[in-house]
C-alpha positions in Angstrom: 70.2 -6.7 -32.6 66.7 -6.7 -32.3 67.7 -6.9 -28.3 70.0 -3.9 -28.6 68.1 -1.6 -30.5 64.8 -2.0 -28.5 66.9 -1.3 -25.3 68.2 1.7 -27.4 64.6 3.4 -27.2 63.6 2.9 -23.4 63.9 6.6 -22.2 66.8 7.1 -20.3 66.2 8.0 -16.2 66.8 11.5 -15.4 70.2 12.2 -14.1 71.7 9.6 -16.4 72.6 12.5 -19.1 73.1 15.4 -16.6 69.4 17.2 -17.7 66.9 18.3 -15.6 64.4 15.6 -14.4 61.4 15.4 -17.2 57.6 15.8 -16.0 58.5 18.9 -13.5 60.7 17.1 -11.0 58.1 15.3 -9.8 60.2 12.1 -10.0 60.8 9.7 -13.9 58.2 10.5 -16.2 58.0 6.9 -18.7 56.1 8.0 -21.8 54.1 5.4 -23.3 53.2 3.6 -20.2 50.8 5.7 -18.3 48.5 6.0 -21.5 48.5 2.1 -22.2 45.2 0.5 -20.2 46.0 -2.2 -17.5 47.4 -5.9 -19.0 44.1 -7.6 -17.2 42.6 -10.4 -18.3 40.4 -9.3 -21.5 42.5 -6.4 -22.4 45.4 -6.2 -25.0 46.9 -9.5 -26.0 44.6 -11.9 -25.0 41.7 -9.8 -26.9 43.8 -9.9 -30.1 44.5 -13.9 -29.7 40.5 -14.6 -29.3 40.1 -12.4 -32.3 43.1 -14.1 -34.5 41.2 -17.3 -33.3 38.1 -16.6 -34.3 38.9 -14.9 -37.6 41.2 -18.7 -38.4 38.4 -20.4 -37.7 36.3 -18.7 -40.0 39.1 -18.9 -42.9 39.3 -22.1 -42.3 36.7 -23.8 -44.7 37.1 -27.4 -43.6 34.1 -29.5 -42.7 33.7 -30.7 -39.0 35.1 -33.9 -38.8 32.7 -36.8 -36.5 34.0 -35.6 -33.2 33.9 -32.4 -34.0 30.4 -33.0 -35.1 29.4 -34.9 -31.9 30.8 -32.3 -29.2 29.2 -29.5 -31.4 25.7 -31.0 -30.8 26.5 -32.0 -27.2 27.2 -28.1 -26.9 24.3 -27.3 -28.4 21.7 -29.3 -26.7 23.7 -28.6 -23.3 22.4 -24.5 -24.3 19.3 -25.6 -25.2 18.4 -28.0 -22.3 19.8 -24.6 -20.0 17.6 -22.2 -21.4 14.3 -24.3 -21.6 14.9 -25.5 -17.2 15.2 -21.1 -17.5 12.3 -20.4 -19.3 10.1 -23.0 -17.3 11.3 -22.2 -14.4 10.9 -18.5 -14.4 8.2 -18.2 -16.7 5.4 -17.2 -13.8 7.9 -15.6 -11.6 9.1 -13.1 -14.0 7.4 -10.5 -16.3 7.6 -8.0 -18.7 11.0 -8.0 -20.8 12.8 -10.6 -18.9 10.3 -12.9 -19.6 10.3 -12.2 -23.4 14.0 -12.4 -23.2 14.0 -16.2 -21.3 11.7 -17.1 -24.3 13.7 -16.2 -27.0 16.9 -17.5 -25.8 14.3 -20.9 -25.4 13.6 -20.2 -28.9 16.6 -19.5 -30.4 18.8 -22.6 -29.0 16.1 -25.1 -30.8 16.2 -23.5 -34.0 20.3 -23.7 -33.8 20.1 -27.0 -32.9 18.1 -27.8 -35.9 19.7 -25.7 -38.1 23.0 -27.5 -37.4 21.0 -30.7 -38.2 20.3 -29.3 -41.8 23.7 -28.4 -42.6 24.9 -31.6 -41.8 26.6 -33.7 -44.6 26.2 -37.3 -45.2 29.0 -38.9 -43.4 28.6 -35.9 -40.9 25.0 -37.2 -40.5 25.7 -40.8 -39.8 28.1 -39.9 -37.4 26.0 -38.1 -35.4 22.7 -40.6 -35.6 25.6 -43.1 -34.4 25.9 -41.4 -31.3 22.6 -40.2 -30.5 20.5 -43.4 -31.2 23.7 -45.4 -30.5 21.6 -47.6 -27.2 19.3 -50.7 -28.5 15.8 -51.1 -28.1 14.9 -52.5 -24.7 13.2 -55.7 -26.0 13.0 -57.7 -23.0 9.7 -58.0 -22.0 8.8 -58.5 -26.2 10.9 -61.5 -26.1 10.1 -63.1 -23.3 6.2 -63.0 -24.0 7.0 -63.7 -27.7 5.1 -60.9 -28.9 6.3 -59.3 -31.9 8.4 -55.8 -31.7 6.4 -54.1 -34.2 3.6 -52.0 -32.9 0.2 -52.8 -33.6 -1.6 -50.3 -35.8 -3.6 -47.6 -34.0 -7.0 -46.6 -35.4 -6.8 -42.6 -35.5 -10.7 -42.0 -36.6 -14.2 -42.6 -35.1 -15.2 -42.5 -31.4 -13.2 -44.1 -28.8 -14.5 -45.3 -25.5 -12.3 -43.5 -22.8 -9.4 -46.2 -21.6 -9.8 -44.7 -18.1 -13.1 -46.1 -16.6 -13.7 -49.6 -15.4 -16.5 -51.7 -17.0 -18.4 -51.1 -13.8 -18.3 -47.5 -14.2 -18.9 -48.0 -17.8 -22.1 -49.7 -16.7 -23.2 -46.9 -14.0 -23.2 -44.2 -16.7 -25.5 -46.1 -18.4 -27.8 -47.3 -16.0 -27.7 -43.3 -14.4 -27.9 -41.7 -18.0 -31.4 -40.3 -17.6 -31.0 -39.1 -14.0 -31.4 -35.4 -14.1 -32.5 -34.6 -10.6 -29.9 -32.9 -8.4 -29.2 -34.3 -5.0 -30.1 -32.5 -1.8 -29.3 -32.5 1.8 -26.2 -32.0 4.0 -23.4 -34.2 4.8 -24.9 -35.7 7.5 -28.0 -36.8 6.0 -25.6 -38.9 3.3 -24.0 -40.2 6.2 -26.7 -41.5 8.1 -28.1 -42.7 4.4 -24.6 -45.0 4.4 -24.9 -46.0 7.3 -28.2 -47.6 7.3 -27.7 -49.8 4.2 
């Protein structure tokens, strides 16, 4: 019954009822079809479906399952890594508004990650921790050399010797600490001096 009623509502072709054609004889006029936008991607029903899915997602207040938590975390992490790469790659190439936008995107995505982790409940946090920290620590060297895996405490106050200098260099610094005389001469003088030694 519904299909028949829809068929009867369609405009009739000119000449079918014996009357003059609509639109001044330029061909059959089909009202309501010329005013519509073309049904392509992003128009009409596709937009309605997307808005319905979004509203339905907002209405359902169910907490995310552990698999959904991990998936959402990985999506946010991927967005952040992409924005971080763009920010550091184009920092010196871009200036002004584009650089500010890259910086804003970079800081926004890390903030989204932090907020997402803060909102998780206990079960969701455990699922995320199990996924992120699922790899065991590599303790091969420690176990082969009978070294406890607990790190040694490091002193953080006071003066420390620079670890990048060898003992010979440190001794030379002490020997020549009082030498304030500037060297003079050319590179040829230096090479002649080195050759004589």
